[in-house]
Rosetta silent file (secondary structure, phi, psi, omega in degrees, C-alpha in Angstrom):
SEQUENCE: MTAAVPELPFELRPFGPEGQWTYEDGVLTGRAGARQDRFVPPGGHSLDPASDAPRLLGAAPDGDFQLIARVKVGFAAAFDAGVLYLHVGEREWAKLCLELSPADPTICTVVTRGRSDDVNSFVVDGDSFWLRLSRTGSAYAFHASADGEKWTFVRVFSLGDADGAKASIGFLVQSPTGEGCEASFDRIAFRPAGLDDLRDGS
SCORE:     score description
SCORE:     0.000 S_00000001
   1 L     0.000  139.949  178.129   36.529  -24.467   27.579 S_00000001
   2 L  -133.470  157.506 -179.071   36.414  -27.237   30.211 S_00000001
   3 E  -127.728  132.626  179.452   36.190  -27.075   33.989 S_00000001
   4 L  -103.271  121.227  169.369   37.825  -29.521   36.394 S_00000001
   5 L  -112.275  114.803 -169.032   35.925  -30.142   39.624 S_00000001
   6 L   -54.664  -25.106 -179.735   38.236  -32.342   41.744 S_00000001
   7 L   -74.101  -15.929 -173.735   35.309  -34.399   43.164 S_00000001
   8 L  -113.870  142.548 -171.771   34.319  -35.651   39.767 S_00000001
   9 L   -90.684   20.883  178.222   36.242  -38.178   37.573 S_00000001
  10 L  -147.399  153.686  179.721   35.296  -36.326   34.360 S_00000001
  11 L   -83.469  151.977  178.804   35.706  -32.821   33.034 S_00000001
  12 E  -107.999  146.836  176.576   32.697  -30.479   32.668 S_00000001
  13 E  -125.783  147.434  177.821   31.918  -28.253   29.675 S_00000001
  14 E   -81.769  142.116  172.682   29.402  -25.355   29.469 S_00000001
  15 E  -133.941  157.586  178.489   26.378  -25.634   27.223 S_00000001
  16 L    79.899 -159.177 -179.042   23.570  -23.110   26.555 S_00000001
  17 L   -65.250  159.501  178.198   23.698  -19.467   27.563 S_00000001
  18 L   -54.369  127.693 -173.721   26.697  -18.039   29.505 S_00000001
  19 L  -112.181   -2.810 -178.288   26.413  -19.367   33.044 S_00000001
  20 L    52.396   43.104 -173.708   29.380  -17.428   34.721 S_00000001
  21 L   -70.766  135.446  176.379   30.383  -20.742   36.223 S_00000001
  22 E  -139.218  157.046  176.737   33.054  -20.657   38.976 S_00000001
  23 E  -138.300  121.810 -176.776   34.557  -23.259   41.296 S_00000001
  24 E  -150.762  129.193  171.282   36.269  -22.252   44.490 S_00000001
  25 L    51.426   48.923  173.231   36.915  -23.988   47.835 S_00000001
  26 L    74.216   11.914  179.898   34.627  -26.918   46.982 S_00000001
  27 E  -120.790  120.591  172.395   31.717  -24.708   45.772 S_00000001
  28 E   -97.060  130.389 -173.480   30.491  -24.655   42.161 S_00000001
  29 E  -129.022  133.767  175.225   28.430  -21.552   41.360 S_00000001
  30 E  -138.662  165.792 -177.614   26.456  -20.669   38.222 S_00000001
  31 E  -140.950  126.700  168.329   24.061  -18.048   37.176 S_00000001
  32 E   -85.621  147.442  173.144   21.018  -17.951   34.881 S_00000001
  33 E   -86.639 -176.411 -176.130   19.943  -14.868   32.998 S_00000001
  34 L   -59.360  129.827  172.124   16.562  -13.381   32.773 S_00000001
  35 L    55.712   37.441  170.885   13.826  -15.869   31.672 S_00000001
  36 E   -97.335  129.186 -176.045   16.212  -18.727   30.976 S_00000001
  37 L  -155.573  160.253  173.798   14.829  -22.187   31.296 S_00000001
  38 L  -124.315   99.182 -169.396   15.131  -25.620   29.635 S_00000001
  39 L  -162.595  129.143  173.682   11.621  -26.910   29.166 S_00000001
  40 L  -109.392  109.404 -172.324    9.424  -28.013   26.230 S_00000001
  41 L   -54.908  127.255  179.508    5.774  -27.331   27.020 S_00000001
  42 L   -60.262  -27.404 -178.793    3.783  -30.610   26.945 S_00000001
  43 L  -103.942   11.610 -175.998    0.887  -28.883   25.315 S_00000001
  44 L   -80.989  169.537 -177.973    2.797  -26.755   22.847 S_00000001
  45 L   -98.462   -3.187 -179.254    2.748  -27.005   19.124 S_00000001
  46 L  -125.209  145.140  174.488    6.561  -27.070   18.775 S_00000001
  47 L   -82.739   -5.380 -176.141    9.173  -29.502   19.891 S_00000001
  48 L   -88.551  135.214  174.925   11.719  -26.750   20.299 S_00000001
  49 L   -60.399  145.791  176.709   12.351  -25.293   23.793 S_00000001
  50 L   -66.747  -30.863  175.745   11.235  -21.678   24.085 S_00000001
  51 L  -155.976 -171.743 -179.978   14.630  -20.987   25.566 S_00000001
  52 L  -130.130  173.568 -177.159   17.705  -22.553   27.182 S_00000001
  53 L  -141.310  147.996 -177.857   19.489  -22.414   30.504 S_00000001
  54 L   -66.444  135.515 -177.148   23.140  -22.558   31.446 S_00000001
  55 E  -131.777  145.708  174.673   24.419  -26.131   31.895 S_00000001
  56 E  -128.300  113.319 -169.591   27.797  -27.533   32.954 S_00000001
  57 E  -135.492  154.874  175.304   27.998  -31.233   31.915 S_00000001
  58 E  -137.507  163.934  175.916   30.476  -34.009   31.537 S_00000001
  59 E   -71.203  118.624  179.615   30.351  -37.562   30.033 S_00000001
  60 L   -67.523  131.710  176.765   29.060  -39.997   32.600 S_00000001
  61 L   -61.329  161.578 -178.720   31.457  -42.935   32.999 S_00000001
  62 L   -63.353  152.846  171.426   30.168  -46.397   31.967 S_00000001
  63 L    88.088 -169.918 -177.458   28.188  -48.393   34.466 S_00000001
  64 L   -74.476  153.000  177.667   26.262  -47.518   37.582 S_00000001
  65 E  -162.155  167.510  170.009   26.877  -44.242   39.450 S_00000001
  66 E  -133.178  127.838  172.197   25.601  -41.644   41.875 S_00000001
  67 E  -112.426  120.263 -171.811   26.071  -37.844   41.490 S_00000001
  68 E  -119.565  136.916  171.101   25.429  -36.040   44.698 S_00000001
  69 E  -159.011  150.455  167.273   25.428  -32.309   45.592 S_00000001
  70 E   -91.152  124.775 -174.499   23.969  -29.927   48.094 S_00000001
  71 E  -109.101  134.186  173.503   22.285  -27.088   46.218 S_00000001
  72 E  -124.458  129.726 -176.244   21.583  -23.572   47.556 S_00000001
  73 E  -117.027  133.268  176.663   19.444  -21.269   45.431 S_00000001
  74 L   -85.978   73.352 -179.916   19.118  -17.499   45.557 S_00000001
  75 L   -53.956  127.102  177.986   15.364  -17.497   45.054 S_00000001
  76 L  -137.230  -27.374 -176.257   13.922  -14.303   43.626 S_00000001
  77 L  -142.509  159.911  177.819   11.142  -15.271   41.221 S_00000001
  78 L   -55.431  127.502  175.525    8.776  -18.218   40.577 S_00000001
  79 L    84.171    4.824  166.639   10.480  -21.306   39.181 S_00000001
  80 L   -52.191  141.508 -179.131   14.000  -20.171   40.008 S_00000001
  81 E  -162.271  152.993  168.309   16.000  -23.350   40.535 S_00000001
  82 E  -109.691  144.364 -166.490   19.342  -25.135   40.986 S_00000001
  83 E  -143.398  141.868  157.373   19.323  -28.530   39.209 S_00000001
  84 E   -94.200  135.701 -164.358   21.077  -31.772   38.695 S_00000001
  85 E  -127.413  137.652  173.880   20.765  -32.505   35.025 S_00000001
  86 E  -120.832  125.108 -178.639   20.877  -35.598   32.780 S_00000001
  87 E  -127.716  125.724  178.009   21.270  -35.382   29.079 S_00000001
  88 E  -120.059  -11.538 -179.243   21.097  -38.191   26.561 S_00000001
  89 E   179.681  164.657 -174.768   19.929  -36.226   23.406 S_00000001
  90 L   -60.020  -23.472  175.978   18.504  -32.950   22.161 S_00000001
  91 L  -116.801   16.896 -179.018   14.997  -34.276   22.891 S_00000001
  92 E  -134.371  104.291  171.137   15.869  -36.590   25.811 S_00000001
  93 E  -158.015  172.272 -176.466   16.908  -35.089   29.131 S_00000001
  94 E  -147.991  150.601 -174.868   15.859  -34.807   32.712 S_00000001
  95 E  -130.183  136.977  168.676   16.100  -32.329   35.606 S_00000001
  96 E  -117.893  115.996 -164.096   15.988  -32.851   39.410 S_00000001
  97 E  -122.073  141.308  154.241   15.332  -29.342   40.807 S_00000001
  98 E   -97.664  110.576 -162.005   15.193  -27.357   44.020 S_00000001
  99 E  -131.549  142.631  172.299   12.706  -24.867   42.682 S_00000001
 100 E   -84.099  103.772 -163.670   10.566  -21.996   43.986 S_00000001
 101 L  -132.521   90.489  -23.163    7.339  -23.509   42.664 S_00000001
 102 L   -87.966  -12.396  179.505    5.832  -20.981   42.621 S_00000001
 103 L  -116.634  -10.202 -177.434    5.923  -19.686   46.110 S_00000001
 104 L  -117.513  141.652  165.887    7.501  -22.473   48.240 S_00000001
 105 E   -63.290  132.598 -168.062   10.894  -24.191   47.716 S_00000001
 106 E  -140.164  146.577  171.537    9.948  -27.500   46.234 S_00000001
 107 E   -89.476  120.746 -172.010   11.598  -30.623   44.943 S_00000001
 108 E  -132.689  153.089  174.017   10.472  -30.874   41.310 S_00000001
 109 E  -131.614  148.841  173.661   11.355  -33.128   38.366 S_00000001
 110 E  -132.511  129.412  168.065   11.182  -32.939   34.560 S_00000001
 111 E  -121.981  124.675  179.687   11.698  -35.744   32.173 S_00000001
 112 E  -106.480  123.763  169.430   11.688  -34.819   28.434 S_00000001
 113 E  -130.518   82.793 -176.763   11.044  -37.216   25.676 S_00000001
 114 L    87.552  -57.721  173.953   10.274  -34.894   22.813 S_00000001
 115 L  -127.273  158.658 -176.196    8.151  -32.816   25.153 S_00000001
 116 E   -93.461  147.054  162.658    8.545  -32.284   28.942 S_00000001
 117 L   -98.943 -179.525 -176.843    6.479  -33.386   31.820 S_00000001
 118 L  -156.726  117.525 -174.258    6.534  -31.523   35.144 S_00000001
 119 E  -129.081  125.540  166.943    6.075  -33.040   38.588 S_00000001
 120 E   -87.627  134.530 -174.786    6.134  -31.393   42.002 S_00000001
 121 E  -107.520  -59.087  172.252    7.189  -33.901   44.693 S_00000001
 122 E  -162.442  157.032 -175.971    7.280  -32.077   48.047 S_00000001
 123 E   -79.430  145.817  178.345    7.837  -28.697   49.722 S_00000001
 124 L  -126.859  158.866  177.230   11.032  -28.130   51.644 S_00000001
 125 L   -91.186  133.210  171.606   12.188  -25.627   54.291 S_00000001
 126 L    90.877 -176.731 -174.217   14.807  -23.052   53.319 S_00000001
 127 L  -108.051   12.767 -177.800   16.889  -22.393   50.185 S_00000001
 128 E  -134.629  143.536  178.857   19.246  -25.394   50.431 S_00000001
 129 E  -165.497  158.587  179.685   18.756  -29.201   49.949 S_00000001
 130 E   -88.883  140.930  174.274   20.652  -32.315   48.904 S_00000001
 131 E  -129.920  147.637  176.908   19.954  -33.788   45.432 S_00000001
 132 E  -143.288  127.457  171.859   21.136  -37.192   44.003 S_00000001
 133 E  -110.952  128.252 -176.955   21.004  -38.468   40.453 S_00000001
 134 E  -133.332  158.660  168.320   21.875  -42.223   40.079 S_00000001
 135 E  -131.453  132.540  178.983   21.947  -44.908   37.491 S_00000001
 136 E  -134.451  109.528 -174.164   21.482  -48.540   38.228 S_00000001
 137 L    66.818 -129.064 -178.261   21.460  -50.780   35.202 S_00000001
 138 L   -94.950    6.481 -177.726   19.229  -49.207   32.577 S_00000001
 139 E  -109.773  148.203  175.537   17.282  -47.103   35.070 S_00000001
 140 E  -109.776  148.072  175.966   17.911  -43.587   36.417 S_00000001
 141 E  -139.311  149.585  176.832   16.617  -42.397   39.804 S_00000001
 142 E  -113.058  130.882  172.714   16.161  -39.031   41.542 S_00000001
 143 E  -128.299  162.066  172.099   16.464  -38.741   45.344 S_00000001
 144 E  -138.909  152.555 -174.875   16.457  -35.699   47.770 S_00000001
 145 E  -152.172  144.824  174.391   17.626  -35.291   51.358 S_00000001
 146 L   -84.001  -18.493 -174.865   17.623  -32.659   53.990 S_00000001
 147 L  -130.031   -3.812 -179.210   20.854  -33.843   55.562 S_00000001
 148 L    82.358    5.580 -177.237   22.684  -35.942   52.904 S_00000001
 149 L  -116.079  -57.114 -177.770   22.146  -39.116   55.002 S_00000001
 150 L  -100.602  114.294 -170.297   18.503  -40.128   54.797 S_00000001
 151 L  -101.566  138.413  174.598   17.263  -39.938   51.169 S_00000001
 152 E   -97.719  123.700  173.852   13.645  -39.572   49.983 S_00000001
 153 E   -61.071  132.348 -179.733   12.777  -41.434   46.751 S_00000001
 154 E  -118.361  -44.243 -172.851   11.443  -38.995   44.122 S_00000001
 155 E  -166.411  149.653  167.774   11.384  -40.746   40.767 S_00000001
 156 E  -137.828  144.757 -170.333   12.705  -43.639   38.705 S_00000001
 157 E  -164.005  163.835  173.409   12.732  -43.676   34.895 S_00000001
 158 L  -116.550  153.581 -174.440   14.451  -44.766   31.766 S_00000001
 159 L  -161.618  127.240  177.408   15.897  -42.519   29.067 S_00000001
 160 L    75.586 -160.434 -178.704   17.854  -43.082   25.923 S_00000001
 161 L   -61.620  152.105 -175.397   19.710  -46.326   25.133 S_00000001
 162 L   -65.811  -32.053  178.547   19.434  -49.033   27.684 S_00000001
 163 L   -76.187  -15.259  175.376   23.189  -49.089   28.354 S_00000001
 164 L    68.578   14.804 -170.490   23.190  -45.383   29.034 S_00000001
 165 L   -69.897  -20.505 -178.942   26.690  -45.024   27.545 S_00000001
 166 L   -91.006    2.168 -172.343   25.953  -41.662   25.859 S_00000001
 167 L   -65.478  145.234  159.990   24.661  -39.904   28.955 S_00000001
 168 E  -117.813  150.394 -173.315   26.048  -36.590   30.211 S_00000001
 169 E  -132.772  150.587  175.075   25.518  -35.461   33.701 S_00000001
 170 E   168.405 -133.253 -168.192   26.015  -32.201   35.603 S_00000001
 171 E  -138.698  153.162 -174.379   24.380  -29.040   36.717 S_00000001
 172 E  -148.966  144.540  166.138   21.951  -26.372   35.539 S_00000001
 173 E  -120.615  139.414 -179.993   20.531  -23.041   36.672 S_00000001
 174 E  -137.274  158.758  176.454   17.278  -21.538   35.616 S_00000001
 175 E  -148.102   70.491 -170.306   15.156  -18.434   35.995 S_00000001
 176 L   -60.730  -35.134 -176.050   12.054  -18.929   33.795 S_00000001
 177 L  -114.601   -8.749 -171.053   10.018  -15.890   34.979 S_00000001
 178 L  -106.485 -168.838 -178.019   12.621  -13.759   36.718 S_00000001
 179 L   -88.963   -3.142 -176.400   15.555  -11.473   36.069 S_00000001
 180 E   139.888  159.061 -176.864   18.154  -14.145   36.914 S_00000001
 181 E  -154.471  136.539  173.941   19.071  -16.569   39.488 S_00000001
 182 E  -105.314  141.652  172.980   22.294  -17.829   41.182 S_00000001
 183 E  -134.870  145.879  174.986   22.726  -21.300   42.521 S_00000001
 184 E  -125.757  148.522 -177.574   25.668  -22.972   44.207 S_00000001
 185 E  -122.954  123.390  175.397   26.516  -26.634   44.613 S_00000001
 186 E  -132.652 -178.572 -169.903   28.783  -27.991   47.346 S_00000001
 187 E    50.915   34.111 -177.391   29.470  -31.328   48.968 S_00000001
 188 E   -67.697  137.017 -176.688   29.713  -32.648   45.450 S_00000001
 189 E  -147.658  148.415  172.591   30.432  -36.351   45.249 S_00000001
 190 E  -128.573  126.034 -177.026   30.589  -39.065   42.635 S_00000001
 191 E  -120.099  124.221 -177.391   30.159  -42.710   43.575 S_00000001
 192 L   -85.418   57.933  178.279   30.778  -45.350   40.892 S_00000001
 193 L  -156.950  148.994  179.473   27.976  -47.635   42.238 S_00000001
 194 L   -89.650 -164.484 -179.614   24.239  -47.872   41.906 S_00000001
 195 L  -109.013  132.233 -179.960   21.522  -48.299   44.587 S_00000001
 196 L   -73.867  -36.612 -179.616   20.425  -51.662   45.945 S_00000001
 197 L  -139.662  117.942 -179.054   17.053  -50.273   47.072 S_00000001
 198 L   -72.903  -14.168 -168.600   15.503  -47.047   45.838 S_00000001
 199 L  -124.344   13.639 -179.745   13.026  -46.747   48.683 S_00000001
 200 L   -98.657    6.392  177.240   14.859  -47.692   51.883 S_00000001
 201 L    86.538   -8.790 -175.910   16.274  -44.191   52.570 S_00000001
 202 L   -79.843    0.000    0.000   19.922  -45.134   51.912 S_00000001
């Protein structure tokens, strides 16, 4: 099964548990089931994630890019989140999340290299925020925005091969402690260009 989102120059395929993904009138919606998450505890004894979460991913085109979406999350339990997701291998992936963490909506990131790290960046108002995943050269960057115009730098990192050719990008929904979570993504955009300055708000 593949899904075509007109704003993206690549098809999307579902991975992980059933996400009930739909696309209608410019809005992509997915749903995580109870206690579904994609996270490898940094202090655990196993490299296998305790569980998985619904993902909808496509092969990133070669070169620099920006993937942008406004996410709205139906928060019900701690760590419910809507996510922009980057995947380069079974033990190498990253998440940019609008997450209830644990009581306030928060911009959070996870980068997994065998095991996951977990970083809370800043609290936001409400259940909706803009997220951006970009690649410039061999580096990936996460940004977030209240209005889709002025962007706050969240994180820069490398992952996988330097050329990034095998990367997949897309969307994820999680509900690690709850009974399920729905998230929707609109204003989806793909730009085949990187960022000149990660910290100037553009």
